Every structure is written in C-alpha cells, then in structure tokens.
C-alpha positions in Angstrom: 104.0 113.7 126.8 101.6 111.1 125.6 99.2 113.1 123.4 98.6 111.9 119.9 100.4 115.0 118.5 103.5 114.3 120.7 103.5 110.7 119.6 103.2 111.8 115.9 106.1 114.3 116.4 108.3 111.6 118.0 107.5 109.2 115.1 108.2 111.9 112.5 111.5 112.7 114.1 112.5 109.0 114.2 111.2 108.3 110.7 113.6 110.9 109.4 116.6 109.3 111.2 117.2 112.1 113.7 119.0 111.4 116.9 117.6 111.9 120.4 119.7 115.1 121.1 116.9 117.2 119.5 119.2 118.8 117.0 117.9 118.7 113.4 120.2 117.2 110.8 119.3 117.8 107.1 121.9 115.3 105.8 120.2 112.5 107.8 116.8 113.5 106.7 117.8 113.8 103.0 119.5 110.4 103.0 116.5 108.8 104.6 114.1 110.4 102.0 116.3 109.5 99.1 116.4 105.9 100.4 112.7 105.8 100.7 112.2 107.1 97.2 114.6 104.6 95.7 112.7 101.8 97.5 109.4 103.3 96.2 110.7 103.3 92.6 111.9 99.7 92.9 108.4 98.7 94.3 106.8 100.8 91.5 108.8 99.0 88.8 108.7 95.5 90.2 105.4 95.1 92.0 102.9 98.0 92.0 103.0 100.2 88.9 100.6 102.9 90.2 102.0 106.5 90.0 99.8 107.5 92.9 101.9 105.3 95.2 105.0 107.4 94.6 103.1 110.6 94.8 101.4 109.7 98.1 104.7 108.5 99.6 106.3 111.9 98.6 103.4 113.7 100.3 103.8 111.6 103.5 107.5 112.6 103.6 106.6 116.3 103.1 104.2 115.9 106.1 106.9 114.2 108.2 109.5 116.9 107.5 106.9 119.6 108.4 106.0 117.9 111.7 109.6 117.2 112.6 110.9 120.7 111.7 108.0 122.6 113.5 108.2 120.5 116.7 110.6 123.0 118.2 107.9 125.7 118.0 105.5 123.3 119.9 107.9 122.0 122.5 110.7 124.6 122.9 114.4 124.1 122.5 115.4 120.5 121.8 112.3 120.1 119.7 111.2 116.6 120.3 108.9 115.6 123.2 110.4 112.9 125.4 
C-alpha cells in the first residue's frame, strides 16, 4: 500500500522499534520511548530549555503508539501494511 496513511503506519511501527513480523512488542516500544525521553531531557537541559519541546515530543509518541497499535484494525492480522 502506498497511501499516506499506510506510510504513516509503517513509519510509526518502525519508530517504535517493532519488527517486520507484525507482532506488537510492548518492551521494545517502552525502551524506545524511554530512550527518546532521556534524549529529550538532555537536549532540554543542554541546548533548548523550552518545556513545550518535551510536551510535544510526548504527544508525538502518544500519536505513534496509537497509530501503530490500531493498525491491525485497519489492515487485518499482522497489522502493518507491507
């Protein structure tokens, strides 16, 4: 599938460190999100002290988790469009 939604779903799936099998892994997603937040805090402290930066990054990850977790409803078993 080459629609924008399918591309966004593939990107969300990959951004949360999921493998190509189509089986969701919470441990992978949580480690990725924690890593991103640690990097965000480092950037916040060292370079860009704007609280909105961390808040928006957290919202982006909420959106990514939503898209990745609901992809199975859109594409059937296996979840991620190829």
